[in-house]
C-alpha positions in Angstrom: -42.8 89.0 -10.5 -40.1 87.9 -8.1 -40.5 91.2 -6.2 -44.2 90.6 -5.9 -43.7 87.1 -4.6 -41.2 88.4 -2.0 -43.6 91.1 -0.9 -46.5 88.6 -0.6 -44.3 86.3 1.5 -43.3 89.1 3.8 -46.9 90.2 4.1 -48.0 86.7 5.0 -45.2 86.4 7.6 -46.2 89.7 9.2 -50.0 88.7 9.1 -49.6 85.3 10.6 -48.9 86.4 14.2 -52.0 88.7 14.1 -54.2 85.8 12.8 -53.2 83.5 15.6 -55.4 83.2 18.6 -54.4 83.6 22.3 -56.0 80.9 24.4 -56.7 81.1 28.2 -57.6 77.6 29.4 -59.1 77.2 32.9 -59.8 73.9 34.6 -60.9 73.0 38.1 -61.2 69.4 39.4 -60.7 67.8 42.8 -60.1 71.1 44.5 -57.2 72.1 42.2 -57.3 74.9 39.7 -55.2 75.3 36.6 -54.8 78.3 34.2 -52.8 77.9 31.0 -51.9 80.7 28.5 -51.2 79.5 25.0 -50.1 81.4 21.9 -48.9 79.5 18.8 -46.1 77.2 20.2 -45.7 79.2 23.4 -47.3 77.7 26.6 -47.2 79.4 30.0 -48.6 77.9 33.1 -50.1 80.7 35.2 -51.5 78.5 37.8 -50.1 76.5 39.5 -46.7 78.2 39.2 -43.7 76.0 38.8 -41.9 75.4 42.1 -38.1 75.8 42.2 -36.0 72.7 42.2 -34.7 71.7 45.7 -31.0 71.1 45.8 -29.8 68.7 48.5 -26.5 70.5 48.7 -28.2 73.6 50.2 -29.3 71.6 53.2 -25.9 70.3 54.6 -24.9 71.2 58.2 -22.4 73.7 56.9 -24.8 75.6 54.7 -27.5 75.7 57.3 -25.1 76.9 59.9 -23.9 79.7 57.5 -27.4 80.9 56.9 -28.2 80.9 60.6 -25.0 82.9 61.3 -25.9 85.4 58.6 -29.4 85.9 60.0 -28.0 86.5 63.5 -25.7 89.2 62.1 -28.5 90.9 60.4 -30.6 90.9 63.6 -27.7 92.2 65.6 -27.1 95.1 63.1 -30.8 96.0 63.2 -30.8 96.1 67.0 -27.5 98.0 67.3 -28.3 100.7 64.8 -30.0 103.8 66.4 -33.4 104.7 65.1 -33.4 108.0 63.3 -36.0 110.5 64.4 -38.7 110.9 61.8 -38.8 114.2 60.1 -41.9 116.2 60.6 -43.9 116.3 57.4 -44.2 119.7 55.9 -47.5 121.3 56.2 -49.5 121.1 53.0 -51.0 124.3 51.6 -54.8 124.2 51.3 -56.1 124.4 47.8 -58.6 127.1 47.0 -62.2 126.3 46.2 -61.8 127.4 42.6 -58.9 124.9 42.1 -60.8 122.0 43.7 -63.8 122.8 41.5 -61.6 122.8 38.4 -60.0 119.4 39.3 -63.4 117.9 40.0 -64.8 119.0 36.7 -61.8 117.6 34.8 -62.1 114.3 36.7 -65.8 114.0 35.8 -65.1 114.9 32.2 -62.4 112.2 32.0 -64.7 109.6 33.6 -67.4 110.4 31.1 -65.0 110.1 28.2 -63.7 106.8 29.5 -67.2 105.5 29.9 -68.1 106.3 26.3 -65.0 104.7 24.9 -65.3 101.5 27.0 -69.0 101.1 26.0 -68.1 101.6 22.3 -65.2 99.0 22.6 -67.4 96.4 24.4 -70.1 96.7 21.7 -67.5 95.7 19.1 -65.9 92.9 21.1 -68.6 90.1 21.2 -68.0 88.9 17.7 -64.3 88.6 18.3 -64.3 86.7 21.7 -64.8 83.0 21.7 -65.7 80.9 24.8 -65.5 77.1 24.5 -67.1 75.1 27.3 -65.3 71.7 27.2 -66.7 70.4 30.5 -69.0 71.8 33.1 -70.2 69.2 35.5 -71.6 70.2 38.9 -72.8 67.9 41.7 -75.0 69.8 44.2 -75.5 68.4 47.7 -76.6 69.7 51.1 -77.4 68.6 54.6 -80.8 67.2 53.7 -82.9 66.3 50.7 -84.9 69.6 50.8 -81.8 71.8 51.0 -80.3 69.7 48.1 -83.3 70.3 45.9 -83.3 74.0 46.6 -79.6 74.3 46.0 -79.9 72.2 42.8 -82.6 74.6 41.4 -80.6 77.7 42.4 -77.4 76.4 40.7 -79.3 75.3 37.6 -80.8 78.8 37.2 -77.5 80.5 37.9 -75.7 78.4 35.2 -78.5 79.1 32.7 -78.3 82.9 33.3 -74.5 82.8 33.1 -74.6 81.0 29.8 -77.2 83.4 28.4 -75.1 86.4 29.5 -72.0 84.8 27.9 -73.8 84.3 24.6 -74.6 88.0 24.5 -70.9 89.0 24.8 -69.0 86.2 23.1 -69.2 83.4 20.6 -70.1 80.5 22.9 -69.4 77.0 21.8 -70.5 74.2 24.0 -69.2 70.7 23.5 -71.8 67.9 23.3 -72.9 66.7 26.7 -70.5 69.1 28.3 -72.9 70.7 30.7 -74.3 68.4 33.4 -75.8 69.4 36.7 -76.9 66.6 39.1 -78.3 66.6 42.7 -76.3 64.6 45.2 -78.5 63.3 48.0 -75.9 60.9 49.4 -72.6 62.8 50.1 -74.2 66.2 50.8 -71.3 68.0 49.2 -70.8 70.4 46.3 -68.4 69.2 43.7 -67.3 70.7 40.4 -65.4 69.5 37.3 -64.9 72.5 35.0 -62.8 73.0 31.9 -63.3 76.2 29.7 -61.3 77.9 27.1 -61.3 81.6 26.2 -59.7 82.8 23.0 -59.3 85.9 20.8 -57.2 86.8 17.8 -54.2 89.0 18.3 -55.3 91.2 15.4 -58.7 91.8 17.1 -57.0 92.9 20.3 -54.7 95.2 18.4 -57.5 96.7 16.4 -59.6 97.3 19.5 -56.7 98.9 21.2 -56.1 101.3 18.3 -59.8 102.1 18.2 -59.8 102.8 22.0 -56.8 105.2 21.6 -58.3 106.9 18.6 -61.7 107.4 20.3 -60.0 108.7 23.5 -58.0 111.3 21.5 -61.0 112.2 19.5 -63.4 112.7 22.4 -60.7 114.5 24.5 -60.1 116.9 21.7 -63.8 117.5 21.2 -64.3 118.3 24.9 -61.5 120.9 24.8 -63.0 122.8 21.9 
């Protein structure tokens, strides 16, 4: 029994990373965008990237003078070094018509194979991808009232079509009162406040990758027979 408990614990430890979800969080507000990658306890800010710390010691008169002297030396070496004559490129032999035809056929075959595999993978992905709309607030404005009304209608239709398309390819979850589109007749500007989160299980990605590789090998072998 002890051995079974140990095996079960090991199996759980191995399975936990595959059951966790990878989260891509995107937010946009006030003209600034932010992208965060999160997996378990790991957080990586993809945008904006962290800026390096500024050390005051690097900006003393001595350090600045040293950097300027080093740059001058590099420029002097570049100017003093003679330019080497470029070697003439060797003439390339022309490929025969039969060789070009064979390469084209193999390229077309590869493209057809990749298309079939990609379509098969996409068909199995919608149930595994989750899209959470936490906040989608748009303020539509233009130069005059008529242009604002036209822009408001266009944006409303575009958002509706985008949400319909997203529901066909992912598990879409919209927070209550998250989507709000309003016309702005005063400022005449277009403003957005968006916060969305895309997630998928590691096991799903791993399984789809294995299926992609297996189908590629299978179709490639079938075309060679």
